[in-house]
C-alpha positions in Angstrom: -3.7 -28.1 -14.3 -1.1 -25.4 -13.9 -2.4 -21.9 -14.6 -0.4 -18.7 -15.3 -1.3 -17.4 -11.8 0.0 -20.6 -10.1 3.1 -20.5 -12.3 3.8 -16.9 -11.1 3.3 -17.8 -7.5 5.6 -20.8 -7.9 8.3 -18.6 -9.5 7.9 -16.0 -6.8 8.4 -18.6 -4.1 11.4 -20.0 -5.9 13.0 -16.6 -6.2 12.4 -15.8 -2.5 13.9 -19.2 -1.5 17.0 -18.5 -3.7 17.4 -15.0 -2.2 17.2 -16.4 1.3 19.7 -19.1 0.5 22.1 -16.5 -1.0 21.6 -14.2 2.0 22.5 -17.1 4.4 25.8 -17.5 2.5 26.6 -13.8 2.8 25.8 -13.9 6.5 28.3 -16.8 6.9 30.9 -14.8 5.0 30.3 -11.7 7.3 30.7 -14.0 10.3 34.0 -15.3 9.1 35.3 -11.7 8.4 34.1 -10.5 11.9 35.9 -13.5 13.5 39.1 -12.6 11.7 38.8 -8.9 12.6 38.2 -9.7 16.3 41.2 -12.0 16.4 43.4 -9.2 14.9 41.9 -6.6 17.3 42.5 -8.8 20.3 38.8 -8.8 21.3 36.4 -11.7 21.8 33.3 -12.2 19.6 30.4 -12.9 21.8 27.7 -15.5 21.0 29.6 -16.4 17.8 27.1 -14.8 15.4 26.1 -11.7 13.4 22.5 -10.5 12.9 21.1 -8.7 10.0 20.1 -5.2 11.2 19.0 -3.6 8.0 19.3 -3.3 4.2 20.3 0.2 3.0 21.7 2.2 0.2 25.1 3.2 1.4 28.2 4.6 -0.3 31.0 2.2 -1.1 34.7 3.0 -1.2 34.2 4.8 -4.5 31.3 6.9 -3.2 28.7 5.1 -5.3 25.4 4.2 -3.6 24.9 0.5 -3.4 22.6 -1.9 -1.7 24.3 -3.0 1.5 23.6 -5.4 4.3 24.4 -4.2 7.7 25.0 -6.9 10.3 25.4 -6.3 14.0 27.4 -8.3 16.6 28.7 -8.0 20.2 32.2 -8.3 21.5 34.1 -8.0 24.7 37.6 -7.1 25.8 37.6 -8.0 29.5 34.8 -10.4 29.6 32.8 -8.1 31.9 31.2 -5.6 29.4 29.5 -6.1 26.1 30.3 -3.7 23.2 28.5 -3.5 19.9 30.0 -3.6 16.4 28.8 -3.6 12.9 29.9 -4.9 9.5 28.7 -3.6 6.2 28.7 -6.0 3.2 28.2 -5.0 -0.4 27.2 -8.4 -1.8 30.2 -10.7 -0.9 32.6 -7.7 -0.6 33.4 -6.2 2.8 32.5 -2.6 3.1 33.7 -1.8 6.6 33.8 -3.2 10.2 33.3 -0.8 13.0 33.8 -1.5 16.7 32.3 0.7 19.4 34.8 2.6 21.7 36.2 0.1 24.1 39.2 -0.3 26.5 42.3 -1.9 25.3 44.2 -4.6 27.1 47.5 -3.5 28.6 50.3 -5.7 27.5 52.1 -7.4 30.4 55.1 -5.5 31.5 58.2 -7.8 31.7 61.0 -6.9 34.0 64.3 -6.3 32.3 66.6 -9.3 32.2 68.8 -9.6 35.2 72.5 -9.1 34.8 75.1 -10.7 37.0 78.2 -8.7 37.5 81.2 -10.0 39.3 82.3 -7.8 42.2 86.0 -7.7 41.0 84.8 -6.5 37.6 82.6 -3.8 39.1 85.4 -2.6 41.4 87.8 -2.3 38.4 85.2 -0.3 36.4 84.3 2.0 39.3 87.7 2.5 40.9 89.1 6.0 41.3 92.4 6.7 39.8 94.0 7.7 43.1 92.9 4.5 44.9 95.2 1.5 45.0 93.9 -1.5 43.1 93.1 -4.7 44.8 92.8 -7.6 42.3 91.1 -10.6 43.7 
């Protein structure tokens, strides 16, 4: 027989399961946003995951305090050092993504394109007016 106490426990377990399922979907959304941000910032996301650090009441873009999930992740620029980052999610909406101070990659320096100038053309353009001209 199902008592009121058993029914309460069953509903509590169902609510906890639904909350965990929803939280997993939000974590996957945060991971997708971090991957996109790392690609735009030209850094590499390490370990391919984000981890929940805390739940907190944080101000959103309008300054209102809202329940936020703060996830942490690690990234690298050179492959030698790990740097930490964080993403704040207000439900399914992105709050902000922060990357720790890190070095930037130097873009490769390309030499200027080579120009071939014919000797006769150079002599004509650099000839002094008092010199006789020798056309080849």
